[in-house]
C-alpha positions, 0 to 999 in steps of 0.5 A: 704893155705894162711898164718896167716900173710905175711913172707918174702922171706927170713924168709921162706928161713931160715925156711927150710934153703934153698937158694934163688933168689930174694929180700930178703923183697919178699912178700910171702902170702901162699902156694898152688898145681899148680892147685890152685896158686895165686899171693904170693903163693909159689909152689913147682916143683922137676921133669924138666918135670914141671919146665916151668909149674910151672915157668909160674904159678900164682905163684911168689915163685918156690920151685924148685931143680935147680938153673934157671933164675928166671922169672920177678917179681917172686923169687926162693927157691933153695932146694935139696929136694922140696917135703921134704921142702914143707912138712916142711912148712905144718909142720910150719904153719898148725901143727898137733893139738892133740884132747883132746875132742870128740867135740872141743871147737873151734868148731862152731856149728848152731842152731838147729843142732845135733851132735849124740852121738860119733861124733867126730868134730875136730879144727876149724870146722864150722857146720851150722844150721839145720845140724844131724850129726849122730853116729860115723862121723868123722869130722877132724879139719877146716871143713866148712859144711853149713846149712841143711846137713845131714851126716850118720854114719861111713862118714869121712870128712877131711882125708889125701890126698892120694898124695905120692912120690915114694923113694928108702926106701919107699913111703913119704907122701905129707901132707895135710893142705886143707880143706873139704867145703859142702855146704848148703842142701848137704846129705851124706850116711853113710861110705863116705870118703871125703879127705882134700885138699892138700893145698886148698878145697875138696868142695861138692857145694849146694843141692848135694846128696850122697849115701853110701860107696862114695870115693871122693879125695883131692882138687875135686870140685863136682857142685851143685844138683849133684847125686852120687850113692853108690860104686862111686870113684872119684880121686883128682882134678876133677871137676864135674859141676852142676846136674851130675848123677853117678851111682853105681861103677863109677871110675874116674881118677884124674885131669879131668872135667865132664860136666854139666848134664852129666849121668854116667851109672853104673861101668863106667870108666872115664879116660878123661874129658867128655862133659855135657848133655850126657849119657855115659856107659862103659870102657873106658866111651863113649857116650851110644848111640853110644855104644849101636848102636854098640852093636847091629851091632856086634849082627848082624854079625852072620846073615850078615854071614849066608847071605854072605854065602848063595850068595856063 
């Protein structure tokens, strides 16, 4: 997320009441998670395991819970609880806005697009031309939808990321200030749920088609012309390259990449990144040709054992 105007390091430190290391006038342009940070961004880190990754990332302001050596050209915000203070910054720069109508006055809806009764269109939503938004679709604030998009009833675009920190008293949610971006010529079936990015975008690229009952997690990118069948669940921060096919009930863990034109057979379980131009099956997902060959060999074991016995 980029701020509407640049802030100084001192101003941001005052917002969250913390100490800082660096030039008070150091420019702060936004805040992002580590996988999407750019120069001028704040990134937070609250575990020693990830200190080096955060300090050496593209982010130039590190919100951290320990006094450490500040890398050259960067600045530090020293906080006793970076998770809490990252949420404070989200509340300040992207506060929740209460809806006062089913279709916000700030929404922009293109020519020839149809919004069926009982759909909800939030603040600052942009919908392109020739779209059909069916009844009971909920499109949360800041969602961007391209041209020639169809979204069927019960689908929710822009719900919170499933991102929590465990504390003694329970789970603390990391607040979401990102967006959902749906490109041109995308079809989304009934009762799908596509979560907004924590600070960036969850994106469905041009020409992809989603069946009913699909969950796509925060900050995931679905490539061009992908096919995703019913009951697929894709976790956050996944990259699905172009023309990938998911058949029904595939499950995918977070932070992996699925290569171009890969095919996932029904009920495959993806636990790591997969190469493109291959077909996968099983839990964990493996090259389907190899698995089928192994299964065929296993079926021959009784015959092999019988042959061995006959030679004794």
